[in-house]
C-alpha positions as CSV (number, residue, x, y, z in Angstrom):
1,X,12.5,10.0,-2.7
2,X,12.4,8.8,-5.9
3,X,9.6,6.2,-7.2
4,X,11.8,3.7,-8.0
5,X,12.6,3.8,-4.5
6,X,9.2,3.6,-2.8
7,X,9.0,0.2,-5.4
8,X,11.7,-1.4,-3.0
9,X,10.3,-0.4,-0.1
10,X,7.1,-1.9,-0.7
11,X,9.0,-4.8,-1.5
12,X,11.1,-6.0,0.9
13,X,8.3,-5.2,3.5
14,X,5.5,-7.7,2.4
15,X,3.6,-5.7,-0.2
16,X,2.9,-7.1,-3.2
17,X,1.7,-5.8,-6.8
18,X,-1.6,-6.1,-7.1
19,X,-3.1,-8.5,-9.6
20,X,-3.0,-7.2,-12.8
21,X,-5.1,-7.3,-16.4
22,X,-3.5,-8.0,-19.8
23,X,-4.9,-5.0,-21.0
24,X,-3.5,-3.2,-18.4
25,X,0.0,-0.9,-20.1
26,X,3.5,-1.6,-18.7
27,X,3.9,2.0,-17.0
28,X,1.0,0.7,-14.3
29,X,2.4,-1.8,-13.6
30,X,3.7,-0.9,-10.3
31,X,1.1,1.6,-9.4
32,X,-0.6,-0.1,-7.5
33,X,0.2,-3.2,-4.0
34,X,-1.7,-4.9,-1.8
35,X,-0.8,-5.2,1.8
36,X,-2.9,-8.5,3.7
37,X,-3.4,-7.6,6.6
38,X,-6.5,-10.6,7.6
39,X,-4.9,-14.1,6.2
40,X,-8.9,-14.8,7.7
41,X,-10.9,-12.7,7.1
42,X,-9.6,-12.1,3.4
43,X,-8.4,-7.8,4.6
44,X,-6.1,-6.2,2.7
45,X,-4.9,-2.7,2.5
46,X,-4.8,-1.3,-0.7
47,X,-1.8,1.7,-2.2
48,X,-2.0,3.1,-5.1
49,X,1.1,5.3,-6.7
50,X,-0.5,8.3,-8.6
51,X,2.4,10.3,-10.0
52,X,4.0,11.4,-7.3
53,X,1.6,10.6,-4.6
54,X,0.8,7.4,-2.2
55,X,-3.1,6.9,-2.2
56,X,-3.3,4.1,0.3
57,X,-7.0,2.8,1.8
58,X,-5.5,1.2,5.5
59,X,-7.7,-1.0,7.2
60,X,-7.5,-1.1,11.0
61,X,-8.3,-3.2,12.5
62,X,-9.3,-3.8,16.1
63,X,-11.3,-6.1,18.3
64,X,-14.3,-6.3,17.0
65,X,-13.7,-3.8,14.4
66,X,-12.8,-3.1,11.1
67,X,-12.3,1.2,10.5
68,X,-11.3,2.2,6.7
69,X,-9.4,4.7,6.5
70,X,-7.8,6.8,3.2
71,X,-4.6,8.4,2.9
72,X,-2.3,10.6,0.4
73,X,0.7,11.3,1.0
74,X,4.4,11.9,-0.5
75,X,6.1,9.0,-0.8
76,X,8.3,10.3,2.0
77,X,5.2,10.9,4.4
78,X,4.4,7.2,3.4
79,X,7.2,5.8,4.3
80,X,7.7,7.4,7.8
81,X,3.9,6.8,8.4
82,X,4.0,3.1,7.8
83,X,7.1,2.4,10.5
84,X,5.6,3.7,12.7
85,X,2.3,1.5,12.5
86,X,4.2,-1.5,12.1
87,X,6.1,-0.5,15.1
88,X,3.7,-0.7,17.1
């Protein structure tokens, strides 16, 4: 999977680009993403594209707790993992 395929996947799965500063480079506009996990608590999963890898901070929210989990994936590994999480 190429970066453009991953970006298309993110756009079609409710991920949105994170806010950027005017001084950020144009190349970095597709590198930072967020997924709103809990509107009431302002909880977001964050994803950073670093070359050919995805760095993810995932909020595992349960009854009365939130665990913060960090992952490092290839593009294909991330898509497979995310699809598995969202189909629970």
